[in-house]
Structure formats: C-alpha cells, structure tokens
C-alpha positions as CSV (number, residue, x, y, z in Angstrom):
1,M,0.1,0.0,0.0
2,P,1.6,3.0,-1.1
3,N,2.5,6.1,1.3
4,L,1.7,8.8,-1.1
5,T,2.9,12.6,-1.1
6,Q,0.0,15.2,-1.2
7,E,1.3,15.8,-4.7
8,E,0.8,12.2,-5.9
9,L,-2.5,11.8,-4.1
10,H,-3.8,15.2,-6.1
11,R,-2.4,13.8,-9.3
12,N,-4.2,10.1,-8.8
13,V,-7.2,12.2,-8.1
14,E,-7.0,14.0,-11.2
15,K,-6.0,11.7,-13.5
16,L,-9.3,9.4,-12.3
17,R,-11.3,12.9,-12.3
18,H,-10.2,13.5,-16.3
19,A,-10.8,9.8,-16.8
20,I,-14.1,9.8,-15.3
21,L,-15.2,12.9,-17.3
22,S,-13.9,11.4,-20.8
23,K,-16.7,9.2,-20.1
24,I,-19.9,10.1,-18.0
25,N,-20.7,13.1,-20.2
26,I,-21.3,10.4,-23.2
27,T,-22.1,7.2,-21.9
28,T,-26.3,7.1,-21.3
29,V,-27.9,6.4,-18.1
30,S,-29.1,2.8,-19.5
31,D,-25.4,1.9,-20.9
32,R,-24.0,3.0,-17.3
33,Q,-26.5,0.7,-15.5
34,R,-25.9,-2.2,-18.4
35,N,-22.3,-1.9,-17.7
36,S,-22.7,-1.8,-13.8
37,L,-24.9,-4.9,-13.8
38,R,-22.2,-6.9,-15.6
39,D,-20.8,-9.8,-13.7
40,T,-17.2,-10.0,-13.3
41,G,-17.0,-13.6,-12.5
42,I,-16.7,-15.3,-8.8
43,G,-13.4,-17.1,-7.8
44,G,-11.1,-17.5,-4.7
45,P,-11.6,-16.8,-1.0
46,V,-15.1,-16.2,-1.1
47,W,-18.7,-17.3,-1.1
48,V,-21.5,-15.8,-3.1
49,I,-25.2,-17.0,-3.0
50,Q,-27.7,-15.5,-5.2
51,T,-31.0,-15.8,-3.7
52,T,-34.6,-14.3,-4.3
53,L,-36.7,-12.9,-1.7
54,P,-40.3,-13.1,-2.6
55,A,-42.7,-9.9,-2.7
56,P,-45.2,-10.1,0.2
57,E,-48.8,-10.0,-0.2
58,T,-50.1,-6.5,-0.7
59,E,-52.8,-5.9,2.3
60,K,-53.9,-3.3,4.9
61,G,-50.7,-2.1,7.0
62,D,-48.1,-3.4,4.7
63,C,-44.2,-2.3,3.7
64,F,-45.7,0.1,1.4
65,Q,-48.5,1.8,3.6
66,L,-45.4,1.8,6.1
67,I,-43.5,4.2,3.6
68,R,-46.4,6.0,2.7
69,D,-47.1,6.8,6.6
70,A,-43.4,8.1,6.7
71,I,-43.3,10.4,4.0
72,L,-46.5,12.0,5.2
73,A,-45.5,12.4,8.6
74,L,-42.1,13.4,7.3
75,S,-43.5,16.0,4.8
76,Q,-42.1,19.0,4.3
77,G,-44.4,20.7,1.6
78,E,-46.7,19.4,-1.2
79,E,-44.4,16.0,-2.3
80,T,-45.5,13.4,-5.4
81,Y,-44.2,10.2,-6.0
82,H,-45.0,7.2,-7.9
83,R,-46.4,4.5,-6.2
84,P,-44.2,1.2,-6.9
85,D,-45.2,-2.7,-7.4
86,V,-44.3,-4.6,-4.9
87,L,-42.0,-7.2,-6.4
88,D,-39.5,-9.9,-5.1
89,V,-36.3,-8.9,-4.7
90,H,-33.3,-10.4,-5.5
91,A,-30.0,-10.4,-3.6
92,E,-26.4,-11.8,-3.0
93,W,-25.2,-13.6,0.0
94,T,-21.3,-12.9,0.7
95,G,-18.7,-14.8,2.9
96,H,-15.4,-15.3,3.6
97,H,-14.5,-18.7,2.1
98,T,-11.2,-20.2,4.6
99,K,-8.8,-22.3,3.3
100,V,-9.1,-21.5,-0.5
101,K,-6.3,-20.3,-2.9
102,H,-6.9,-16.8,-4.8
103,T,-6.9,-18.8,-7.8
104,T,-9.5,-21.2,-7.2
105,P,-12.8,-21.2,-9.3
106,E,-15.8,-21.0,-8.3
107,T,-17.7,-24.0,-6.9
108,S,-20.5,-25.2,-8.9
109,L,-22.3,-26.4,-5.7
110,P,-26.4,-25.7,-5.5
111,Q,-27.0,-22.4,-3.9
112,S,-28.5,-23.8,-0.8
113,E,-25.1,-25.9,-0.4
114,K,-23.2,-22.9,-0.8
115,F,-25.0,-21.0,2.0
116,N,-24.9,-23.8,4.3
117,H,-20.8,-23.9,4.0
118,L,-20.5,-20.4,4.0
119,M,-22.4,-20.3,7.6
120,K,-19.8,-23.1,8.8
121,D,-16.9,-20.3,7.4
122,I,-18.1,-17.4,9.9
123,T,-17.4,-16.9,13.3
124,A,-19.1,-13.9,14.3
125,S,-23.1,-12.9,14.5
126,T,-22.9,-10.1,12.4
127,T,-25.2,-9.9,9.2
128,I,-24.5,-6.7,7.2
129,L,-27.5,-5.7,4.9
130,Y,-25.2,-4.0,2.0
131,L,-26.8,-1.3,0.3
132,H,-24.8,-0.2,-2.5
133,G,-23.8,3.2,-4.0
134,G,-24.1,4.8,-7.6
135,A,-26.3,7.4,-7.2
136,F,-29.5,5.0,-7.6
137,F,-28.8,4.0,-10.9
138,P,-25.5,2.1,-11.6
139,A,-25.0,-0.9,-9.4
140,M,-21.7,-1.7,-7.5
141,Y,-21.3,-3.9,-4.4
142,R,-19.3,-6.8,-4.6
143,G,-15.9,-5.6,-4.0
144,I,-16.6,-4.2,-0.3
145,T,-19.0,-7.2,0.7
146,V,-16.2,-9.3,0.2
147,K,-13.9,-7.2,2.0
148,L,-16.2,-6.5,5.0
149,A,-17.4,-10.2,5.2
150,Q,-13.7,-11.2,5.4
151,L,-12.6,-8.4,7.8
152,T,-15.8,-8.9,10.2
153,K,-15.7,-12.3,10.1
154,G,-19.5,-12.0,9.4
155,R,-21.8,-12.2,6.4
156,C,-23.2,-9.9,4.0
157,L,-26.8,-9.6,2.3
158,A,-26.2,-7.3,-0.5
159,V,-29.8,-5.8,-1.8
160,R,-29.7,-5.6,-5.7
161,Y,-32.4,-3.1,-5.4
162,R,-34.6,-1.4,-8.2
163,L,-32.8,1.2,-10.2
164,A,-33.7,4.4,-11.0
165,P,-34.8,6.3,-13.5
166,Q,-37.2,3.4,-14.9
167,N,-37.7,2.6,-11.0
168,P,-37.9,6.0,-9.1
169,F,-38.6,6.7,-5.4
170,P,-39.8,4.7,-3.4
171,A,-39.2,1.6,-5.2
172,A,-35.7,1.1,-4.0
173,L,-36.2,2.0,-0.5
174,L,-39.1,-0.6,-0.6
175,D,-37.1,-3.4,-2.2
176,C,-34.5,-2.6,1.2
177,L,-37.5,-2.5,3.8
178,I,-38.1,-6.0,2.3
179,A,-35.0,-7.3,2.3
180,Y,-34.7,-6.3,6.3
181,L,-38.0,-7.8,7.2
182,S,-36.8,-11.0,5.4
183,L,-33.9,-11.0,7.6
184,L,-36.0,-10.9,10.5
185,Y,-38.8,-12.8,9.4
186,P,-37.8,-15.7,6.4
187,P,-40.3,-16.3,3.8
188,P,-40.7,-20.2,3.3
189,G,-37.9,-21.6,1.0
190,S,-34.9,-18.7,2.7
191,Y,-31.6,-20.5,2.9
192,H,-31.0,-18.5,6.4
193,S,-32.7,-18.6,9.8
194,P,-34.3,-15.6,11.4
195,V,-31.8,-13.1,12.4
196,S,-32.1,-11.0,15.6
197,A,-32.3,-7.2,15.0
198,S,-29.0,-6.3,17.2
199,S,-27.2,-8.6,14.9
200,I,-28.0,-6.6,11.6
201,I,-25.9,-3.7,10.5
202,L,-27.0,-1.4,7.6
203,A,-23.8,-0.6,5.5
204,G,-23.8,1.6,2.7
205,D,-22.1,3.6,0.6
206,S,-22.6,7.2,-1.0
207,S,-26.4,6.9,-2.2
208,G,-26.8,3.5,-0.4
209,A,-26.2,5.0,2.6
210,A,-29.3,7.8,2.2
211,L,-31.4,4.4,1.7
212,A,-29.3,3.2,5.0
213,L,-30.9,6.2,6.9
214,G,-34.0,6.0,4.9
215,L,-34.6,3.1,6.8
216,I,-33.7,4.0,10.0
217,Q,-36.7,7.3,9.5
218,I,-38.9,4.4,8.6
219,I,-38.6,3.1,12.0
220,L,-38.5,6.0,14.1
221,A,-41.6,7.7,11.8
222,A,-43.7,4.2,12.6
223,R,-42.7,4.3,16.3
224,H,-44.5,8.1,16.2
225,N,-47.1,7.2,14.4
226,Q,-48.0,4.0,16.3
227,G,-47.1,5.5,19.6
228,T,-45.0,2.5,20.4
229,S,-41.2,1.8,20.7
230,T,-42.4,-1.7,18.9
231,P,-44.5,-1.0,15.5
232,T,-45.8,-3.4,13.7
233,V,-46.5,-4.1,9.8
234,R,-47.5,-7.1,8.0
235,F,-45.3,-9.4,6.1
236,H,-46.2,-12.3,4.4
237,N,-49.7,-12.5,5.9
238,R,-48.5,-11.9,9.6
239,T,-48.1,-9.0,11.8
240,V,-44.4,-8.8,12.9
241,Q,-42.6,-6.3,15.1
242,L,-40.3,-3.6,13.2
243,L,-37.3,-3.7,15.4
244,M,-34.4,-1.4,15.0
245,P,-31.6,-2.7,13.8
246,G,-27.9,-3.0,15.5
247,G,-26.4,0.1,13.9
248,A,-25.7,1.6,10.5
249,T,-22.7,2.5,8.9
250,M,-22.3,4.9,5.8
251,Q,-18.7,5.3,3.8
252,S,-18.9,8.4,1.7
253,P,-22.6,9.4,2.4
254,S,-24.6,10.9,0.0
255,M,-27.1,12.8,2.2
256,D,-28.2,15.7,0.2
257,Q,-29.6,14.7,-3.3
258,T,-29.0,17.9,-4.7
259,Y,-25.0,17.9,-4.3
260,S,-24.2,21.0,-4.8
261,S,-26.3,23.0,-2.3
262,L,-24.3,23.2,0.3
263,P,-20.4,25.3,1.0
264,S,-18.1,21.9,0.9
265,W,-19.4,21.3,-2.8
266,T,-16.8,24.4,-3.9
267,R,-14.6,24.0,-0.9
268,N,-13.4,20.6,-1.8
269,A,-13.6,20.3,-5.0
270,P,-9.8,20.8,-5.6
271,Y,-9.8,16.7,-3.6
272,D,-12.6,15.0,-5.2
273,V,-13.6,13.1,-8.4
274,L,-16.8,14.5,-8.3
275,Q,-17.3,17.3,-10.8
276,E,-20.9,18.1,-12.1
277,D,-23.9,17.5,-9.5
278,T,-26.0,15.7,-11.7
279,P,-24.1,14.9,-15.6
280,A,-27.5,13.2,-16.6
281,L,-29.2,16.8,-16.3
282,L,-26.5,18.5,-18.3
283,P,-28.3,20.1,-22.0
284,D,-25.9,17.8,-23.8
285,Y,-26.4,14.8,-22.0
286,P,-27.4,12.0,-24.1
287,P,-30.9,10.6,-24.1
288,C,-31.5,6.9,-23.7
289,S,-34.8,4.7,-23.7
290,I,-34.9,5.2,-20.0
291,W,-33.7,8.8,-19.7
292,P,-35.3,11.1,-19.7
293,S,-38.6,9.7,-18.1
294,N,-41.9,10.0,-19.0
295,P,-43.1,12.3,-18.2
296,P,-39.8,14.1,-18.1
297,R,-38.6,14.9,-14.1
298,G,-36.2,17.3,-13.3
299,D,-34.4,14.5,-10.8
300,V,-33.3,10.9,-11.9
301,Y,-34.0,9.2,-8.8
302,C,-37.4,11.2,-7.7
303,E,-39.5,14.3,-8.3
304,T,-38.2,17.4,-8.1
305,S,-40.6,18.0,-4.8
306,M,-39.4,15.1,-2.8
307,I,-35.6,16.4,-3.4
308,C,-35.8,17.5,0.3
309,H,-37.5,14.8,1.6
310,P,-35.6,13.1,4.9
311,L,-36.5,9.7,3.3
312,V,-34.3,11.0,0.1
313,S,-32.2,13.4,1.6
314,P,-31.2,12.5,5.5
315,A,-29.5,15.5,5.4
316,T,-33.1,17.4,6.2
317,A,-34.1,14.9,9.3
318,L,-35.2,17.0,12.1
319,D,-35.7,14.0,14.6
320,W,-33.0,11.3,15.3
321,R,-34.0,10.3,18.6
322,G,-34.3,6.2,19.6
323,A,-31.9,5.8,16.2
324,P,-28.9,3.1,16.4
325,P,-25.4,3.7,16.5
326,M,-23.7,5.0,13.9
327,W,-20.4,5.0,12.0
328,F,-19.2,7.9,9.1
329,G,-16.1,7.0,6.6
330,M,-15.7,10.4,4.9
331,G,-13.5,12.1,2.6
332,E,-12.2,15.8,2.1
333,E,-15.5,15.4,-0.4
334,R,-17.8,17.6,-1.7
335,L,-20.8,16.3,-0.3
336,S,-19.1,16.3,3.8
337,D,-21.0,19.3,4.8
338,A,-24.6,17.3,4.2
339,A,-22.9,14.1,6.6
340,K,-21.4,16.4,8.8
341,V,-25.2,18.0,9.5
342,V,-26.5,14.4,10.3
343,A,-23.5,13.6,12.2
344,Q,-23.9,16.6,14.9
345,A,-27.6,16.1,14.6
346,A,-27.8,12.9,15.8
347,V,-25.4,12.9,18.7
348,R,-26.6,15.9,19.9
349,Q,-30.2,13.8,20.0
350,G,-28.3,11.4,22.1
351,V,-27.3,8.9,19.3
352,I,-23.7,6.8,19.6
353,V,-21.9,8.4,16.7
354,Q,-18.3,7.7,15.5
355,W,-16.8,10.4,12.7
356,E,-13.8,9.5,11.0
357,E,-13.0,12.2,8.2
358,Y,-9.7,11.4,6.3
359,K,-8.0,14.4,4.6
360,R,-7.7,14.7,0.7
361,M,-9.3,11.8,0.4
362,P,-11.9,11.8,-2.9
363,H,-15.7,10.2,-3.0
364,N,-15.4,6.5,-2.4
365,W,-11.8,6.1,-2.3
366,P,-11.8,2.9,-0.8
367,M,-13.4,1.7,-3.7
368,L,-11.4,3.7,-6.4
369,F,-8.2,3.4,-4.7
370,P,-8.0,0.1,-2.6
371,R,-4.2,0.2,-2.8
372,W,-4.2,3.3,-0.4
373,W,-3.2,2.8,3.1
374,Q,-6.4,5.1,3.5
375,A,-8.6,2.9,2.1
376,A,-7.3,-0.1,4.0
377,R,-7.5,1.7,7.1
378,C,-11.2,3.1,6.2
379,L,-12.2,-0.8,5.7
380,E,-10.7,-2.3,8.9
381,H,-12.3,0.9,10.9
382,W,-15.8,0.1,8.9
383,A,-15.8,-3.8,9.6
384,A,-14.9,-2.7,13.6
385,A,-17.4,-0.5,13.7
386,C,-19.5,-3.1,12.2
387,N,-18.8,-6.1,14.7
388,L,-19.1,-3.4,17.4
389,F,-22.5,-2.3,16.8
390,S,-23.6,-5.9,16.3
391,G,-22.4,-6.5,20.1
392,A,-19.5,-8.9,18.8
393,S,-16.8,-6.8,20.3
394,G,-16.0,-3.7,22.3
395,L,-17.5,-0.7,24.2
396,L,-20.3,1.9,23.3
397,Q,-18.9,5.6,23.0
398,N,-19.2,8.6,20.9
399,R,-15.6,8.9,18.9
400,G,-14.5,11.5,16.3
401,E,-11.4,12.1,14.5
402,S,-9.4,13.9,11.9
403,I,-6.8,11.3,9.9
404,D,-4.2,13.3,8.0
405,W,-2.5,12.6,4.7
406,D,0.3,11.4,6.4
407,G,-0.9,8.8,8.9
408,R,-1.2,12.0,11.9
409,T,-4.9,12.0,13.6
410,K,-6.4,14.2,16.0
411,E,-9.5,13.9,18.0
412,V,-12.8,16.1,16.8
413,D,-15.9,16.9,19.1
414,V,-18.7,14.8,16.9
415,R,-21.2,17.7,18.4
416,N,-19.6,20.2,16.9
417,L,-18.2,19.6,13.3
418,T,-19.8,22.4,11.7
419,E,-21.4,25.4,12.0
420,L,-24.0,24.6,9.6
421,T,-27.4,23.3,11.1
422,T,-30.5,21.1,10.0
423,A,-32.6,24.4,9.2
424,T,-29.8,26.0,7.1
425,V,-29.5,22.4,5.2
426,I,-33.0,22.6,4.6
427,Q,-33.3,26.6,3.3
428,C,-30.1,26.1,0.9
429,M,-31.5,22.5,-0.6
430,K,-34.9,24.0,-0.9
431,A,-33.2,27.2,-2.9
432,K,-31.5,24.8,-5.3
433,Q,-34.9,22.7,-5.8
434,E,-36.4,25.8,-6.9
435,T,-33.6,25.9,-10.1
436,M,-34.9,22.6,-10.8
437,K,-36.8,21.7,-14.1
438,P,-37.5,18.8,-16.0
439,W,-35.3,17.2,-18.2
440,T,-36.3,16.5,-21.5
441,G,-33.0,15.8,-23.8
442,K,-33.9,18.5,-26.3
443,G,-30.6,20.0,-25.7
444,A,-28.8,17.0,-26.5
445,T,-26.2,17.3,-29.2
446,K,-26.2,13.6,-30.4
447,S,-29.3,11.2,-29.4
448,M,-29.0,7.8,-28.4
449,M,-32.6,6.6,-28.6
C-alpha cells in the first residue's frame, strides 16, 4: 500500500477525475446501468450465493403503507411520488471462504449448499445488510461486501434493489425494507434462519447510505405514528414487529441529493473526483430509452418535489432520537457538509456516533483507490464498527477523529463538526430545488434513443 505525498495524491485524483469526465458525459444512463450490472465472475476465497426474497402480499398495514405513512409524517411540503409495485427482491449473500487460494475457481455446488458452507466458515454473528451506491442508477457492491465479510468474519446480504430512473423513489427503499424484514422474518424457502435485529448492521456507500438512513427514518416514523417503541407491519400474511437494527454504517454518504447546495461542494472540489452534481441533467447529455423519464422530471431518482424529503435526503431529517449507533467514514469530499450535519444532529439528540474524516480523500476512495493505506484503514475501521454495533466486540461510545494524508490523527468533537444546522441545510436545498427543471433531452447534441 503506497504512502503517497500530497502531490501524488492530487495527481491520482486528477487522473481519475479526467478519466471519469471523458466517459460520463457521453455514456447514456442505460449504458451505465448495463455496464455496472455485468458480472465480473466469482472465484477465490469467497462464498457468493444468489437469492430471491419473495414479495409479500399487498394488504392493509403492509410495507408500502409503512413507507407512505413515513412520507406523510416527515413531509416538508407538497411532495409527489410514484407508487411502486411490490416485487420479488434479488440479493446476494457474501462470506469469506476459508482455506481456499485466490486462484481457485467458483464451486459448482447448488446455492443452498454453498450457503450452508458459508455458515460454517463465519465466526461472528454480524450480518451486514449492504445497500450499494451509484447515485441510485448504476449498481456496484461486490468488492466491498467481500472485504467486509472477510474483515468482520460475518456475512453480508447485498440488495440488488430496483434502479432509477425507470424505478423512481420509493421503489429502491421498498426493496430495502422488504430485504430487512426478510432477515428478521425469513419467508418460506429462505436459506437463512431468523436474524436478531441487534445483529443486523445497515451498511451503505454514497447513495446507499441515504437508503440506510431512510430505513432508520421509516422505523422512527412508525414508532411515532403508532405511538409505541415496537411498531408493527404486515409481512407475508402476519403481523410482525418492526425492530431497530443494531447500527448503521456509512462510507462517503450522500445525504443531500441536490448535491451542490452546501459550501463543501465548492470548498472541497480540488480533492474530489466528483465534478458535475448531476451529469444526466446537463443540456447535452445523451438521452436513451429510459432517460428522460416519461413524463420528464428534474431528477433521475425522484420527483423534484421529493428532493428535500428526509427519506430522499437524510440531511433534512429533524429527529434522530431513538436511532441506533452510527459510523461515518468520510473523505475531504464535496458532499461532506451534509454528512457532518447528520452526524452532529444525531449525536446532539443522544445517538452514539463515530466519525472518521480522511483528509484529501475523494468520494468513495476505498473503492477507487484500494491500494492506498487510507482505503485499508477505512475498511478495517468500517468492519470494526459493524462488529462493535452488533455486540460482537468493544464498548459503545461517541468518537471523532481526523486522519491526515500522512497518517497523523487528531480528535474531533462530533457534537461540533460544522456551523451548519439542519434548518440551514433545508433552506439551501430548497433554494436549489427551485432551480431544478424537468430534463427533456432536447438540448442533447446526439440522440442515443
């Protein structure tokens, strides 16, 4: 793992930024989805098991009603959204395969037998429900789940939630909720046994972190709406308790889906690979069969009226009381202000928060630059937080630290990460929301239809 100078770090980030820009503005949304879903193969010391979590029946008090009630309870205006179908959820179990070389090809065992072998190889009770990032429309996850499973000695279930723009909010959130409930209450035919809520750790990078905290807000809203600390939901023809998971862990979290509303978008631009806040909204971005949407809207993921809602942008959430412990792994990113506001608000309301900020690190650096020592350290601490929150090891306490590019660390006060407040964030985001117009694709210089 190279120990790079500041100049070398900057050159690496600049090189990747230019490589991304050279492709992102000429690659359609459908092509980006297709490329991200291409399976690169499985082999070496890892168990990968594909599974399908059956859709629960649609009935009064079901998963969608839970989300709808949360949307209403947390409403900040006149929001509109699309009601998604309730469908089967595809997911992938990952675990470390012991005593196998990196060159060993994937076994041809049936999926159920592979899962049984996975269970024999894990030694920790930690079960990570992984929600991948990618701005809600590309899908990327296996490299991280393999590493987290290895480091925690537990298992990961990565949700292949429905992607935008063809499946706008709240389709992805609904899929994640069904996956979470399926861990707690396995439907018939599931490979796994019931998992205790305290052993389940939500994990997500970038936009996946927004989904993770969206689930937390749904549970908190259900507690408020039903007037009890143990709300219920109808799931596969029975009434079950909606329990809080053991914790939520977020790497490079995207807490503000307008992206460019807060000062860090400008302040941290020199250190980040992110450039345009939403390339798919640029006038000359190439259209395709799924984008622009029909009818056109001003955001790939949701209706413009939803962009400031806490289930879309958790930075606008006013109440975190009762949330589980949170871990944040953040670089010196353009999106850092919104994450700081969430962490700060949560800890001030009594939530255990652990904050790590890596100086000069760009968005999603553990995935983009896996050989850097900062990537290895972040992943190790991420995995340690998962085990800590699941009760596998350690003592829960608030903690904040800043990690410099040369490895020096200093303590930071999580209660005072930023002068920004949630109210200020809402004000800035609403100002950006007012400028968002439906994207029609008519300004594109090249049609990819």
